[in-house]
N, C-alpha and C positions, 0 to 999 in steps of 0.2 A: 504494501499502500505506501502512497505516494506520501512524504510528511507535508502538510499544509504551510509548514513555515516555512519549506524551500518556494522557489519559484515554481507558480503551476505550469508557465510555459515558457520557451526559448523561441518562440516562434515569431510572428510578426508581432512589429512593436507597437505597443499599448497608446491608443489615441485616448486621451486626457482630456475632457473640458474643465475648465476650470470657472466657475460662474458667481460674479456679483449679481445678486438678485434685483430687479427694479422692486422697490417697493411705496407704499402712500406718502411717507415723509420725502419721497422726491432727492432731490439733490443735497438735502439737509442734512440727512443720515451721514455723518461723518465715520463711517467703520472704523478708523484707524485710531480713533481717538479713547479717553476711558481708558484704558489697559486693551484696549481692541473689543469691549464690551461697544462700543460706540455711541456718541452724543448728536442729538438732531437740535443744532443751535436756529432759534427761529429768525436770528438777526443778521446769519452770515450767510456768504456763499462759496465757500470750501467746499470746494470739488476734489478730492484727491485721490491719485489712481492705487487700485486695490495692491497696495504693496506686500502683505503676505502671500498674495496667490501669485505676483512676479517673483517671490523667492520659491515657492513649491514649484514654478512653473520651470525655475533653473536647476531646480534639484532631478526633478523628471526628465528633463532635458539632458543633462550629464549623464542619466542612466539608462538611456535608449528609448525613452516612453516620447509619445509626439504631443505636447499640450497645446491647448488653445485657450486663450483668457478672454471671457466675453461681460464686459459689465455694463449691464443691462441699463442703468440710469445715463449711460453716457452715449449707447448706440442701437439703444432701444429694447424691449424685449423680444429674446430669440422668434416667436414667431415672425415678426417685423425682419428679420436678419436672414436673406435671400437665402433660401436652401436649406436653411438649418434644422428647421424644423422635422421635415417630411424623414431626412434619414435618420436621426434620433428616434423617432415614434418607429422605424422598423428595425431594431436593435436586434430583436426574436429572429428576424433573418439573417441575421450579419449583416444587415447594409449600414450599419452606423456610422456617423460619421465621428464619433465618441464609443471606446467602450464604458469609460468610468467617468463619472462627474463627482467632483469636488463643489460644492456647495459654500458658501462663506454664511455665516449666521452670525447677526450682532444681536444683543438683549432684546432690545426693544422691537425689533423687526422679528422676533426670533419666529412667532406664530407664521408671519406671511414667509419668511425665508425656509422655514420648515415644508410651508403648501407649497412652495414653487418646486422644493428637493423632491417631494413625493411623487410630482408629474415624471420625472425621470424616472422614478422606481416602479412605479407603474408601466412606465413604456418597457421594464423588462434590462435595465443597466445596472450595473452597478453604480453604489452610489454611496458618497461619504459625506456630513459635515464638517466643517471647517469651522472651529471658534474658539474664543479665548472666555467663553463661558464657565466658572467652575463650579458648577452646583450639578449636587446627584439630581434633583428633582429635573431641573432642567434637560440634563441627559438624557433620562428614561424617556421626558417627553417627544423630545428628538426622535431619538430613534422607534417610539410607537407612531408617532404620530407620520412620521416621515417613510419609512419602510426600508429606513438604510444601513449598511453593515455597521458603522463605527461611526462615533464622534471622533476627529484630530485633532489634538490640542496645540499649540505653539511649537511644544517642544520637542513634537513627533516631526517637522519640517525638514529636520537635515535625514530623516530616515527613509521617506515616501518613494525613493525610486525601489526600496526594497519592497514596501506595500504595494505597490500595485501592481505586483506578479503574485503577490501570494494573498488568500484567504483571512479577511480579517481573523476569523473563529482561530486560527492555527496562528495568529502574527501578535499574541500577546507578549510576546517580551519586546515588542517595538514600546517605550516610554510616550505616554501621550495618545494612546489608540484607546481609545474608552469602548467597549463591547457592551450588550445588554447587562452581562454579569457583573461589569465592573462598575457600569452604572447605580447597582442595586446596593451596591457596597458603601455603608453609612460611613467608613473611613476617609480620611482625609488624603488625594492624591497629591504626591509629595511631586516638586519639579523635578527634573532628571532630565539634563540637556545633553546634545552633542558638540562634537569641537566645530567652532563657528571657522576657524581657520582653515576645515576642510568644506565648506559650502559654496558650491558653485554662484559666480554672481545671479542676482536676478533678470528673469528674462525680461528686460525692458522692453527689445523690439517687437512684441507681442502685443503691445499697446501704444495708441496714438495719443503722445503726450499733452497734443494740441488742444482737448478736449477740455483738459481739468483746469482749475481755477484754486488762486490764492491769493486773496486781495492784496496780501503785505509783501508779496512778492510779483508784480504784473511783468510778466514774460508769456512768450508764445507755445511755451514747452516747459510744465511743471512736472516734477518725478517728486518722490520720498527717498529716504533711506533712514532705513539704523546702521549707526556707528557701536551700537550697546543695547543692552537690555537689563531690564531688571531696577529694581530702587530699593533700598537699604532701610528706609527711613520710617519712622514711625506713624507716619500720616496714613501709612496702610490702614491705619484704623478705621479709615470712611473712604481712601483713595482706591481705584483699582488695579494700578499701574504694577505694585507687588501683586497682587493676586491673580495678574494676567500673565507679567511673565518673571515672576518669583522676585526672592529680595537679594538675591545674593546678583551684582553689576557683572555682565560677561559681556568681554569687547572683541570685536571684531582685529584682526591685526589694522596699525595705520595704513600696512602699503596696499589689504583690501580696499579700504576706503578711496585711496587715489587712483586704484585701479578702476573702481566704479562711475568717478570723477570723469577718468577717461572715456571710460563705456557711454558716461551721459554727452560727454563731447561729441564723440564718433556718429550718437543717435540726434544730434542738435537739440538735445535740454539744454536748458539756458538758467534751471532755478531748481535748485533743492529744499526740501521742506525735510529736515533729521525728524524721526520721530521717538529719539531717545527719551528715555526717563527725567535724564540727566547728564545731558551730555557732557558736562563739563565736571563731572566725577571724580575724575583722575588729574589733576591739574598738568603734571609731566606729561601724559599722553594726552591731552588736550593740545597742549603746546606743538609736541611732532605731529599731530595729525594736521593742525591748523600750517606747518612748513610744509609737510609732505604735500595738503592741496595745493598750497601757493606754488609748488615746484610742478606741478601737471599743466601749469600755464592756460587752464581752460576758461577762467574768467566768470564760472559759474556762481554766481549769488547764491548763498545760501540761509536757511533759515533756523533755527534749534529752540527746544526748550530745557531748562535747567533748574537750579535754585538757586537764588540770591547769593547765599553765605558760599557755593562755590565759583563767585566769581572776585576779579579785584582786575583795577582801571589795567594793570599790566596785559594779564591775561584778555581782557576784551578789547584792547588795542591791537593783539596779535590777529584774533579773531576775526575783527571788521577788517585788518591788513591781508587776511587768506579769503576775503570774501562773503563774510557775513555781516548781514544788513539790520537783523533784528534777532529778538530772543522773547520767549513766552517764559514768565515767571510766575510760580506760585507764591500769593500774597496772602490769599483765603479771607483776611478780615483786617479793616481800618483802625480796629478799636484793641485798645493795650490792653486793657484785661483779657479780651478773645487771646491776644496771643498768649499771654500768660498761664490760662488755661487751656481753652479748647483746641486751638491752634496746634498741631504739634510740628510744625516745622522750628519754634524755636528762635524766632528769626527777631522780632521786637522792628517798633516803627521806626527805629533812629537808623537800622541798618537797611530799610526798605527806603527810606529818605537820600541815604548814603548812594546806593546804588541809584536811585534816579538822579540824582545830580552828575554821577559819573556818566551815564548811560547818555544826558543831554551832551555832556564837555566829548564825548569820545564820537558822537554823530552816530550813536545805537540805537537804533527804531528799539520799542518795548509795547509788549503785552502783558498787562496785570492781569492774572487767574484770580479771580475773587469768588467766596462761597458764601451763603447765606444761610443759615439752618443747623450750624454745628450746636450739638446739648451744651446750654448754657448761653445760646444765641438771646439777646433779647431786641426791643422794637430800638432802643437806645444803641445798644450796641452797629445794628444796621444803619441806624441814623450816624454816628462815627463814622461808619465807612464810608458812606455817600459822603460825607465832608473831607474824610482824606482824601478822597477821588478829587474835589475841588481844591484842596491844599495845594494838590502836587500840579494842579493844572492840567489832570491829563485829556487828551482830546478823544473822541468816543472811539477812536480806532486804537486806543491805549490801555483799553479796561474791555473784561468782558467779565460777567458775571453768573455763575452758574446757581443754581438751588441743590441742597444738600440730596441727595438721591442713595437709598442704602441698597447699595449692589449687592447681588448672592454671594456671598463666601465672605465677606467682611466682617469684622468685629462690631463694624456699626449696624450691620443685617441684623445679625444677633441680638441686639440690644434691643434695636427698634422693633423685631416681634415679640422679642419678650415683654414691652413695655406698650405695647398694642398701636403704637406709632403711626404704623404702614396703612394709609387709607388707600392706595391706587394698587392696580395691578402692575406686572413687570412690563407692560407696552407703552407703558407710560414713565419709564425710568428712562429719561432720554438727559438728564441733567440740567435741564431748563422748563421742565414741568414739577409743579407740586405735588409730591406724592405722599408725603408725609409730616405728622406735627411733632411738634416735644413737648417736652414739661412747661416750657415759657412759651411757646410759639403756637398758633394755630396755625392751618391751613389758608386760613383768610388773611393772617399775618403776612404771611409768607408771599401770597398773592400780590399784596397791596405793594408789599417791599420791590418784587420782580415790577412792579407798573412803574413805583419812582425811578428805577432803574433804569427801564425802556424811556421814561420821560428825561431823565440826563443823556442818555443816548441823542436824543431828539437837540435838547437844547447843545447840545456839545459843547460842556461846561469848562472848556481848555479853552474856548474861544466865545464864549456868552458873553453881550455886555453887561455890566455891572448888576442895572438895574433885574436883567434875569436871572442874573445868580442869586441877588438879595428876595427875589421873590422864592424862587425853590427850595433857599434856604430854611426862608420861612416855614414852608409847608413841610419838609422833612422834620425839623422843631416841633411842629403840632402835633403830627403823627407819630413819633416818638413819645409825647408825652398824652397821648390818647390811652385812654385806659383801655386793655387790649380783650379781645373775647371771652368767653369761658374757656377753656381748654378743650372742652370736649364737643366745641362747635367747630365747623369745617367750613370751608369755601361751597362746598355742595349742598349746605344744611339749610 
């Protein structure tokens, strides 16, 4: 009897369709954010290429498979892609354009994504779900509803060249492959990753990068890239990046990133958005990476996300000299008490102010990522955050405010379940929908806070006339002084 853990066939190359499905959220669904769980930002139009699918395609192609990527949000759904659906539907007769379908699944769009995947399973194709979701309930729902063979987690990517030739039932040695048996196991699944140094370059030639948009980097061709993965910081209490990528920082060799920049230049790509949770985690490595990127001579501009306490003036100047035009930094709150208690970055507002001054002086664009609704947050602390935005003179493009979201698998999710704070289903877990309350704030409080933030974006606080700012400040003070509704009452009541 053949061992199912060995390749089932050494015949014709496996044809693999990698699908990012179209959803009701449209281009506002940003699948690479929130640790890969995805966010839906109503105020932005970031349309980024499916980086994980590009990575998977690179691995599959190096293993001899023939990958194809379809991003339905920018290309249209497969029935609209000429000649695609009929051959897929004829899979049982061996005339398929794909032997295997790997479909990307994000948390808020999970049920839509899973229904899409189920269509391919019903057509007789081998199907897999690729996701960063790390919840047994969600895994079971994906497997049961879609009929797919297994759920693929990010740590399985380097080994997927082996997976496509093996039956999932016999491939349990692949870390990050979740079959029905593993989905029922109530224990936690450890992050077990392969060697990044051996991973082939992403197959960026398989998508048209002219279709993608990142407003902070106006350019003809945008791509995404990872120089590292993982985040060891305690903000993992509420932040999904450690959940999705692990707490240990793992980095590609600097030479690999230089090779990716050269690949991008050959493809005509003019801008890169790094998706590392903490791009500058290792200062020495960041300096070496910037030098390597500069030596490529590609002139490609880039953007990254990091922590303020992992930046200094010298490092910022080196990054700018290597093509960095801006950074996203997690600040969470503009309230000193919140930084001392609930915000787990341990920055302090003076540190934030000092970074802001340095960024202005060096010409580095910045985007402050703020968060309303952490346990301990009050109306007054929210008002203080809005005042802090005004103090710094941030334009509407320089700050982004999300609302607390109890992502499955985080400690916050467990706490929120225990306290009965969660009021909405996971299909509303977008980072910008109010889905929970706390002991201090109702859903209505958080909804009103987001409305005040939207108003601040509209008036563009960094550039607004003095009388407009005075009127706005008066409204947020009045709101903060208003007695909040009883904790049991919500926006839906």
